[in-house]
C-alpha positions as CSV (number, residue, x, y, z in Angstrom):
1,M,100.5,75.0,91.5
2,S,97.2,76.1,93.0
3,N,94.1,74.3,94.1
4,I,90.7,75.9,93.5
5,L,87.3,75.1,95.0
6,V,84.4,76.3,92.9
7,V,81.0,76.5,94.5
8,T,78.2,77.0,92.0
9,S,75.0,75.4,90.8
10,V,75.3,77.0,87.4
11,E,76.5,74.5,84.8
12,S,77.7,77.2,82.4
13,T,80.0,78.6,85.0
14,R,81.5,75.2,85.7
15,K,82.1,74.8,82.0
16,V,83.7,78.2,81.5
17,I,86.0,77.8,84.5
18,Q,87.1,74.4,83.3
19,E,87.9,75.8,79.9
20,I,89.8,78.9,80.9
21,L,91.9,77.7,83.7
22,P,95.1,76.0,82.5
23,R,95.6,72.6,84.3
24,T,99.4,73.2,84.4
25,I,98.8,76.2,86.8
26,Y,95.6,75.0,88.5
27,P,95.9,71.1,88.6
28,W,93.1,70.6,91.1
29,I,89.8,72.2,90.5
30,Q,86.9,70.8,92.6
31,F,83.3,71.7,91.9
32,V,80.5,71.6,94.5
33,S,77.0,73.2,94.5
34,S,76.3,74.0,98.2
35,G,77.9,75.8,101.1
36,M,77.8,72.6,103.2
37,E,79.7,70.6,100.5
38,A,82.2,73.5,100.2
39,K,83.0,73.4,103.9
40,K,83.3,69.7,103.9
41,Q,85.8,69.8,101.0
42,L,87.8,72.6,102.7
43,R,88.1,70.4,105.8
44,Q,89.4,67.5,103.7
45,R,91.8,69.2,101.4
46,R,93.9,72.4,101.3
47,Y,92.7,74.9,98.7
48,D,94.2,78.3,97.7
49,L,91.1,79.9,96.4
50,C,87.4,79.5,96.7
51,I,85.1,80.8,94.0
52,L,81.4,81.1,94.9
53,Q,78.6,82.0,92.6
54,P,75.3,82.7,94.4
55,P,72.7,81.4,94.8
56,L,74.0,78.1,96.1
57,K,71.8,75.0,96.6
58,D,71.4,75.5,100.4
59,E,71.7,79.3,100.8
60,F,72.5,82.5,98.9
61,G,76.2,82.3,99.4
62,V,77.4,85.5,101.1
63,R,77.3,83.9,104.6
64,T,79.2,80.9,103.3
65,A,81.8,83.2,101.7
66,R,82.4,85.0,105.0
67,E,82.6,81.7,107.0
68,I,85.1,80.2,104.5
69,E,87.3,83.3,104.5
70,V,87.4,83.4,108.3
71,A,87.6,79.6,109.1
72,F,90.0,78.5,106.3
73,S,92.1,81.6,105.7
74,I,92.0,81.3,101.9
75,G,91.1,83.7,99.1
76,V,87.4,84.0,98.3
77,L,86.0,85.3,95.0
78,L,82.2,85.9,94.7
79,L,80.8,86.0,91.2
80,V,77.5,87.9,91.4
81,K,75.0,89.4,89.0
82,N,75.6,93.0,88.0
83,D,72.4,94.3,89.6
84,I,73.4,93.2,93.1
85,Y,77.2,93.8,92.8
86,D,77.2,97.1,94.9
87,Q,75.0,95.5,97.6
88,I,77.3,92.4,97.9
89,C,80.5,94.6,97.8
90,F,79.1,96.6,100.7
91,Q,78.2,93.4,102.7
92,V,81.7,91.9,102.4
93,K,83.9,95.0,102.2
94,E,85.5,94.4,105.6
95,Q,86.3,90.7,105.0
96,G,88.7,91.1,102.1
97,I,86.5,89.0,99.8
98,F,86.9,89.7,96.1
99,V,83.6,90.4,94.2
100,M,83.2,90.3,90.4
101,A,80.1,91.3,88.5
102,L,78.7,89.0,85.9
103,P,78.3,88.8,83.0
104,A,82.0,89.2,82.3
105,S,84.4,88.2,79.6
106,R,86.4,85.0,79.9
107,Q,89.6,87.1,79.9
108,M,88.3,89.3,82.8
109,L,87.3,86.2,84.8
110,L,90.7,84.6,84.2
111,Q,92.5,87.8,85.2
112,T,90.4,88.2,88.3
113,I,91.1,84.6,89.4
114,A,94.9,85.2,88.7
115,N,94.8,88.4,90.8
116,G,93.0,86.6,93.6
117,M,95.6,83.9,93.6
118,A,98.4,86.4,93.5
119,A,96.9,88.3,96.5
120,Q,96.5,85.0,98.4
121,I,100.1,84.0,97.8
122,K,101.3,87.3,99.1
123,I,99.0,87.0,102.1
124,Q,100.3,83.5,102.8
125,A,103.9,84.7,102.6
126,L,103.2,87.6,104.9
127,T,101.4,85.4,107.4
128,K,104.4,83.0,107.4
129,Q,106.8,85.9,107.9
130,L,104.6,87.2,110.7
131,Q,104.6,83.8,112.4
132,K,108.4,83.6,112.1
133,E,108.8,87.1,113.7
134,K,106.4,86.2,116.5
135,K,108.5,83.1,117.2
136,R,111.7,85.1,117.1
137,L,110.2,87.6,119.6
138,Q,109.0,84.8,121.9
139,D,112.5,83.3,121.9
140,E,114.0,86.7,122.6
141,K,111.7,87.2,125.6
142,I,112.7,83.8,127.0
143,I,116.4,84.6,126.5
144,Y,116.0,88.0,128.1
145,R,114.2,86.4,131.1
146,A,117.1,83.9,131.5
147,K,119.6,86.8,131.4
148,L,117.6,88.5,134.2
149,I,117.8,85.4,136.3
150,L,121.6,85.2,135.8
151,I,122.0,88.9,136.5
152,E,119.9,88.6,139.7
153,N,121.4,85.3,141.0
154,Y,125.0,85.9,140.1
155,H,125.2,89.7,140.0
156,W,126.5,89.6,136.4
157,D,126.0,92.4,133.9
158,E,123.9,91.8,130.8
159,K,126.9,91.3,128.6
160,K,128.3,88.5,130.8
161,A,124.9,86.8,131.0
162,H,124.5,87.0,127.3
163,H,127.9,85.6,126.7
164,Y,127.3,82.7,129.1
165,I,124.1,81.7,127.3
166,E,125.8,82.0,123.9
167,K,128.9,80.0,125.0
168,L,126.8,77.3,126.6
169,A,124.6,77.0,123.5
170,M,127.7,76.7,121.3
171,D,129.5,74.2,123.6
172,T,126.4,71.9,123.8
173,S,125.2,72.4,120.2
174,Q,121.8,73.7,121.4
175,K,119.8,76.7,120.5
176,K,120.2,79.8,122.8
177,V,116.4,79.6,123.5
178,D,116.8,76.0,124.8
179,I,119.6,77.0,127.1
180,A,117.5,79.9,128.3
181,R,114.6,77.6,129.0
182,S,116.8,75.4,131.1
183,I,118.1,78.4,133.0
184,I,114.5,79.5,133.7
185,E,113.4,76.0,134.8
186,G,116.4,75.9,137.1
187,D,118.1,73.0,135.3
188,L,121.4,74.9,134.6
189,R,123.6,76.5,137.1
190,S,126.6,78.7,136.4
191,S,130.0,77.4,137.1
């Protein structure tokens, strides 16, 4: 299930998007007509994709697309007239914003939205995996630091320090990183 925010002042675009997007896959589609309204909506609710069709009520739309992509980490699709397609692509090429030239068939629009959503889902999964790996590395650094304290204070080798942290974690039903933090803070002493 995906939530989509559509930013356009063109009524025909609203109508086409409502008609082509199946509600079973896209249950929440919100329409606004200005960049300011879009940012307000994005602060109030989580969206997976933002579709913008310049010009907006309060500005052209490229600046808003960039701000949304950076501030809210969601997929952004710009629907632009064919005669400015190359110019807009050049302006947003480094932001990872999708750009689609209009006019386009309904099928092409639906496929582009689906591709944008698929890319966003992959990006979210990779971001989550990256955060998990960062956390794991932080925990490993803490455990390593605790081992160094044990090695320095008790003249143990790395294997014995590692075993001590593991055994204490198992005996007290705590995570190794929590035991390591206690060692670093000086709350645990070896017996």
